[in-house]
C-alpha positions as CSV (number, residue, x, y, z in Angstrom):
1,X,83.3,53.0,48.7
2,X,81.4,54.5,51.6
3,X,80.2,58.0,52.3
4,X,81.8,60.4,54.9
5,X,78.8,59.9,57.1
6,X,79.1,56.1,56.9
7,X,82.8,56.4,57.8
8,X,81.9,58.6,60.8
9,X,79.5,55.9,62.0
10,X,82.0,53.1,61.7
11,X,84.7,55.2,63.5
12,X,82.3,56.1,66.2
13,X,81.2,52.5,66.7
14,X,84.9,51.4,67.0
15,X,85.9,53.7,69.7
16,X,88.6,53.2,72.3
17,X,88.5,54.1,75.9
18,X,91.6,55.7,77.5
19,X,92.7,54.3,80.9
20,X,93.9,56.5,83.7
21,X,97.3,57.4,85.2
22,X,98.8,59.7,87.7
23,X,101.4,62.2,86.4
24,X,103.5,64.9,88.2
25,X,102.0,68.4,87.9
26,X,105.0,69.4,85.8
27,X,104.1,66.8,83.1
28,X,100.3,67.5,83.1
29,X,100.2,70.3,80.5
30,X,98.1,69.4,77.5
31,X,96.7,66.2,79.1
32,X,93.0,65.5,79.7
33,X,92.0,65.8,83.3
34,X,90.4,62.6,84.8
35,X,89.4,63.9,88.2
36,X,87.6,66.9,89.6
37,X,90.0,69.4,91.2
38,X,88.5,70.8,94.4
39,X,89.4,73.6,96.7
40,X,91.3,72.3,99.7
41,X,90.4,75.4,101.7
42,X,88.6,78.6,101.3
43,X,89.9,81.0,98.7
44,X,91.3,83.3,99.7
45,X,92.0,81.4,102.9
46,X,92.0,84.6,105.0
47,X,90.9,88.2,104.6
48,X,93.6,89.3,102.2
49,X,95.0,92.8,101.9
50,X,95.0,94.0,98.3
51,X,96.9,97.3,98.6
52,X,100.0,98.4,100.4
53,X,98.9,100.9,103.1
54,X,97.6,101.2,106.6
55,X,95.0,98.9,108.2
56,X,92.5,100.6,110.6
57,X,89.3,99.7,112.4
58,X,85.9,100.7,111.1
59,X,85.2,102.3,114.5
60,X,88.0,104.8,113.9
61,X,86.7,105.5,110.5
62,X,83.2,106.2,111.9
63,X,84.7,108.6,114.4
64,X,86.5,110.4,111.6
65,X,89.9,109.9,113.2
66,X,92.5,111.3,110.8
67,X,95.8,110.4,112.5
68,X,96.9,107.0,113.7
69,X,100.0,106.0,115.6
70,X,101.7,103.1,113.8
71,X,101.7,99.9,115.9
72,X,103.9,97.8,113.6
73,X,104.7,96.9,110.0
74,X,103.3,93.6,108.6
75,X,104.7,92.1,105.4
76,X,103.0,89.4,103.3
77,X,103.7,86.0,104.6
78,X,103.5,86.9,108.3
79,X,101.1,85.2,110.7
80,X,98.0,87.2,111.6
81,X,98.6,90.0,114.1
82,X,96.1,92.0,116.2
83,X,95.3,95.7,116.2
84,X,95.8,96.4,119.9
85,X,94.1,99.8,119.9
86,X,91.3,100.8,117.5
87,X,92.8,104.3,117.4
88,X,96.1,102.9,116.1
89,X,97.0,101.5,112.7
90,X,99.2,98.8,111.2
91,X,101.3,99.3,108.1
92,X,100.5,96.4,105.9
93,X,101.6,95.0,102.6
94,X,99.6,93.5,99.7
95,X,98.9,89.8,100.2
96,X,99.2,90.0,104.0
97,X,96.5,88.8,106.5
98,X,94.2,91.5,107.7
99,X,94.9,92.0,111.5
100,X,92.3,91.1,114.0
101,X,90.5,94.3,114.9
102,X,91.2,95.9,111.6
103,X,88.4,96.3,109.0
104,X,89.8,98.2,106.0
105,X,93.0,99.4,104.4
106,X,93.9,102.9,103.1
107,X,96.5,102.9,100.4
108,X,99.9,104.6,101.0
109,X,99.1,107.0,98.2
110,X,96.5,108.7,100.4
111,X,98.6,108.5,103.6
112,X,101.2,110.9,105.0
113,X,103.6,109.4,107.6
114,X,105.6,111.5,110.0
115,X,107.3,110.4,113.2
116,X,105.4,107.1,113.1
117,X,102.1,108.9,112.8
118,X,100.0,108.1,109.7
119,X,97.6,110.8,108.7
120,X,94.7,110.7,106.2
121,X,93.3,114.0,105.0
122,X,90.1,112.6,103.3
123,X,88.3,109.6,104.7
124,X,85.2,109.8,102.6
125,X,86.3,107.3,99.9
126,X,86.8,104.5,102.4
127,X,84.4,102.2,104.1
128,X,84.4,98.9,106.0
129,X,86.1,96.3,103.7
130,X,88.0,98.7,101.5
131,X,91.0,97.1,99.8
132,X,90.2,93.7,101.4
133,X,89.6,90.4,99.5
134,X,87.3,88.6,102.0
135,X,88.0,85.1,103.1
136,X,86.1,82.6,100.9
137,X,84.9,85.2,98.4
138,X,86.3,83.3,95.4
139,X,85.2,79.8,96.6
140,X,84.7,77.7,99.7
141,X,86.5,74.5,100.7
142,X,85.3,71.6,98.6
143,X,84.1,73.6,95.6
144,X,85.0,72.0,92.3
145,X,87.4,74.4,90.6
146,X,88.2,72.3,87.5
147,X,85.8,69.6,86.3
148,X,87.3,66.4,84.9
149,X,87.4,66.2,81.1
150,X,89.2,69.6,80.8
151,X,92.3,69.9,78.6
152,X,95.0,71.1,81.0
153,X,96.5,74.5,80.1
154,X,98.8,76.8,82.1
155,X,95.7,78.3,83.8
156,X,94.7,74.8,85.1
157,X,98.3,74.2,86.2
158,X,98.2,77.4,88.3
159,X,94.9,76.3,90.0
160,X,96.1,72.8,90.7
161,X,99.4,74.1,92.2
162,X,97.3,76.5,94.4
163,X,95.3,73.6,95.9
164,X,98.4,71.4,96.3
165,X,98.0,68.9,93.5
166,X,101.6,67.7,93.2
167,X,100.3,64.7,91.2
168,X,97.1,64.7,89.0
169,X,95.0,61.9,87.5
170,X,94.8,62.2,83.7
171,X,93.7,60.1,80.7
172,X,96.6,57.8,79.6
173,X,97.9,58.6,76.1
174,X,97.9,55.9,73.5
175,X,101.2,54.5,72.3
176,X,101.4,55.5,68.6
177,X,103.5,54.4,65.7
178,X,103.7,56.6,62.5
179,X,104.9,54.7,59.4
180,X,105.7,55.9,55.9
181,X,105.9,53.4,53.1
182,X,107.6,53.7,49.8
183,X,110.9,52.9,48.0
184,X,111.1,56.5,46.7
185,X,111.5,58.0,50.2
186,X,114.9,59.0,51.7
187,X,115.6,60.6,55.1
188,X,115.4,64.4,55.3
189,X,119.2,64.7,55.9
190,X,120.0,63.0,52.6
191,X,120.1,64.5,49.1
192,X,117.5,62.6,47.0
193,X,118.3,61.2,43.6
194,X,116.1,62.5,40.7
195,X,113.7,59.6,41.2
196,X,113.5,60.1,45.0
197,X,111.8,62.4,47.5
198,X,112.5,63.2,51.1
199,X,110.3,61.6,53.7
200,X,108.1,64.4,55.0
201,X,104.8,62.8,55.9
202,X,106.0,61.1,59.1
203,X,107.4,64.4,60.3
204,X,104.2,66.2,59.3
205,X,101.9,63.7,61.0
206,X,104.2,63.4,64.1
207,X,104.2,67.2,64.5
208,X,100.4,67.3,64.2
209,X,100.2,64.6,66.9
210,X,102.6,66.5,69.2
211,X,100.3,69.5,68.9
212,X,97.7,67.4,70.9
213,X,100.5,66.1,73.1
214,X,100.8,62.6,71.6
215,X,104.4,61.3,71.3
216,X,104.8,58.9,68.4
217,X,107.6,56.7,67.1
218,X,108.4,56.8,63.4
219,X,109.2,54.1,60.9
220,X,110.0,53.8,57.2
221,X,109.1,50.5,55.5
222,X,109.9,49.5,51.9
223,X,107.3,48.4,49.4
224,X,108.2,44.8,49.9
225,X,105.4,42.5,51.0
226,X,107.6,40.1,53.1
227,X,109.3,43.0,54.9
228,X,106.0,44.6,55.6
229,X,104.6,41.4,57.0
230,X,107.6,40.8,59.2
231,X,107.9,44.3,60.6
232,X,104.2,45.2,60.8
233,X,103.7,42.1,62.9
234,X,106.0,43.4,65.7
235,X,104.7,47.0,65.4
236,X,101.1,45.9,65.8
237,X,102.1,44.1,69.0
238,X,103.9,47.1,70.5
239,X,101.5,50.0,69.7
240,X,97.9,50.9,70.5
241,X,97.5,53.0,67.3
242,X,99.3,52.6,64.0
243,X,99.1,55.5,61.5
244,X,100.4,54.7,58.1
245,X,101.0,57.0,55.2
246,X,101.0,55.4,51.7
247,X,100.5,52.0,50.2
248,X,96.7,51.9,50.3
249,X,95.7,52.8,46.8
250,X,95.3,50.4,43.9
251,X,98.9,50.3,42.6
252,X,100.7,47.0,42.2
253,X,103.0,47.9,45.1
254,X,100.3,49.0,47.5
255,X,100.5,46.0,49.8
256,X,99.2,47.6,53.0
257,X,95.6,46.4,52.9
258,X,96.5,42.8,52.1
259,X,99.3,42.8,54.7
260,X,97.1,44.1,57.5
261,X,94.4,41.6,56.8
262,X,96.9,38.8,56.7
263,X,98.1,39.9,60.1
264,X,94.6,39.7,61.6
265,X,93.6,43.3,61.3
266,X,89.9,43.5,60.5
267,X,89.1,46.0,57.8
268,X,86.3,48.4,58.9
269,X,86.4,50.3,55.6
270,X,88.6,51.1,52.6
271,X,87.9,54.1,50.4
272,X,85.6,57.0,51.2
273,X,83.7,59.2,48.7
274,X,85.8,62.3,49.4
275,X,88.5,64.4,48.0
276,X,91.3,64.5,49.1
277,X,91.8,61.2,50.9
278,X,89.7,58.7,49.0
279,X,91.9,55.6,49.6
280,X,91.7,55.9,53.4
281,X,91.7,52.4,55.1
282,X,90.7,51.8,58.7
283,X,91.1,48.6,60.6
284,X,91.1,47.1,64.1
285,X,92.8,44.1,65.8
286,X,91.3,43.7,69.3
287,X,92.1,46.9,71.1
288,X,94.6,48.1,68.5
289,X,93.6,50.4,65.7
290,X,95.2,51.1,62.3
291,X,94.6,54.3,60.4
292,X,96.1,53.7,56.9
293,X,96.1,57.1,55.2
294,X,96.8,57.9,51.6
295,X,100.4,58.8,50.7
296,X,99.6,62.2,49.2
297,X,100.6,64.7,51.9
298,X,97.4,66.8,51.9
299,X,95.3,63.6,51.9
300,X,97.2,62.2,55.0
301,X,97.1,65.6,56.7
302,X,93.3,66.1,56.1
303,X,92.4,62.5,57.2
304,X,94.4,62.8,60.4
305,X,92.6,66.0,61.4
306,X,89.1,65.0,60.1
307,X,89.0,61.4,61.4
308,X,91.8,60.5,63.8
309,X,91.6,63.6,66.1
310,X,87.9,63.4,66.8
311,X,88.2,59.6,67.4
312,X,91.1,60.2,69.8
313,X,89.3,62.9,71.8
314,X,86.2,60.9,72.0
315,X,88.2,58.1,73.6
316,X,89.4,60.7,76.0
317,X,85.8,61.6,76.9
318,X,85.6,64.8,74.8
319,X,83.2,65.3,72.0
320,X,85.0,67.8,69.6
321,X,82.2,68.9,67.3
322,X,83.3,71.2,64.4
323,X,82.1,74.8,64.3
324,X,80.4,76.2,61.2
325,X,81.8,79.0,59.2
326,X,80.6,81.1,56.3
327,X,82.0,80.7,52.8
328,X,83.6,84.0,51.8
329,X,83.2,83.6,48.0
330,X,81.4,81.4,45.6
331,X,83.0,78.0,44.9
332,X,82.4,75.1,42.4
333,X,83.3,71.5,42.7
334,X,81.8,69.2,40.0
335,X,82.5,65.7,41.3
336,X,80.0,63.8,43.4
337,X,82.3,63.6,46.4
338,X,82.5,65.3,49.7
339,X,85.2,67.9,49.2
340,X,87.5,69.2,51.9
341,X,88.5,72.7,50.8
342,X,91.6,74.4,52.3
343,X,90.6,77.8,53.6
344,X,92.0,80.8,55.4
345,X,89.9,82.3,58.2
346,X,88.9,85.8,59.4
347,X,86.3,87.2,61.7
348,X,84.3,90.3,60.8
349,X,83.2,93.1,63.1
350,X,80.0,91.3,64.0
351,X,81.8,88.1,65.1
352,X,81.0,86.1,62.0
353,X,83.7,83.7,60.9
354,X,84.4,83.6,57.2
355,X,86.4,81.0,55.2
356,X,88.2,82.1,52.0
357,X,89.2,79.2,49.6
358,X,92.8,78.5,49.1
359,X,92.6,76.2,46.0
360,X,96.2,75.1,45.8
361,X,97.6,72.6,43.3
362,X,96.3,69.3,44.4
363,X,97.1,66.7,47.1
364,X,100.9,67.2,46.9
365,X,100.8,71.0,47.4
366,X,102.3,71.3,50.9
367,X,103.1,74.9,50.5
368,X,99.4,75.8,50.3
369,X,99.0,74.5,53.8
370,X,101.0,77.4,55.2
371,X,98.5,79.9,54.0
372,X,95.5,77.9,55.3
373,X,94.1,77.4,58.8
374,X,91.9,74.4,58.1
375,X,89.4,72.6,55.8
376,X,85.7,73.2,55.3
377,X,83.6,70.2,54.5
378,X,81.5,70.7,51.3
379,X,78.8,68.0,50.9
380,X,78.5,65.6,48.0
381,X,75.6,65.8,45.5
382,X,76.1,69.6,45.3
383,X,78.2,71.4,42.7
384,X,77.9,75.1,43.6
385,X,78.6,76.6,47.0
386,X,77.5,80.1,47.5
387,X,79.0,83.0,49.5
388,X,77.5,83.2,53.0
389,X,76.5,79.6,53.2
390,X,77.8,77.8,56.3
391,X,79.8,74.6,56.4
392,X,81.6,72.5,59.0
393,X,85.2,73.7,59.7
394,X,88.1,71.4,60.7
395,X,91.0,73.6,61.9
396,X,94.7,72.6,61.9
397,X,95.8,76.0,63.0
398,X,94.5,78.4,65.7
399,X,92.0,80.9,64.4
400,X,93.5,84.2,63.6
């Protein structure tokens, strides 16, 4: 049995490297950007009007001209026009190109228009450049707007659309299979017999993967060694990553470790000095990886977030280091194991993040997950953990 730190080292050494692919902009949300996104022109690309009003010249302003004949009305989206007389004005709308010869805009709220004459009572608040967003103020052509390695959100989508990225290069997602094993499992739409339970782990793990935009295919395999050998052989050929739940402990029907090694999957480790999730098994066959997680729901859930997700993001070029949070109350754990404690999170007025223990009822207590936001990692060789001490935090929900 190895330590959590030794497991981290083996996982780090057996990394994977995502390849690249082009996807349409509409399918890029949640993906990892694999190219720098640059401005294809100055932003804004012209002197942009920011208020509905009248555009005048700075010369007229300096001469304290208060009334301006209206030359024309210019909506947003029109080609640039020219102010033909510095004593005149142009009615102009937000988003339009500032006319040649005009230097500022006075909002309609301060303008009185009668018989196509615009009058302004008080010119003192205005100066050259008022209500104008100058060309290139935000950035110039060629500026890197989004560096590669960023997770694409709606904000990045908006920027990419603005610079004309109809297709974008991203890191290719792995093809993932999620497998539940066990004769006691039945589909969720069936009524279980007294000796059966509904298969929830594949749905839980699949949902957690979808949260990081990984689609997975789901399988249920019986506790039969021959069936496992036959079906796992094909699954290993078809998928980059196989995530199993169950069949890795020391029971007489826990065939998964033997089956995987018989199929040429090299064991990297089996069993970690931790609670929950001690029976975790990790293996590799060439460029395919197998994360064989314990069957207890909380154990599977914790191992996915603590080990698989950092491994996955590292392969995508991202180093997702856990933040540290403060323990909100004293806690004791007597076994010499690294303990992953479910916690709820809050932030105090000074910005400190505090973790309150949610003890629950063991590795099968799924209901306790709903009142928790993540796990804090309490080190082995320590029994007492005091309020105010900081520990690594592994979230499975957004901080709130």
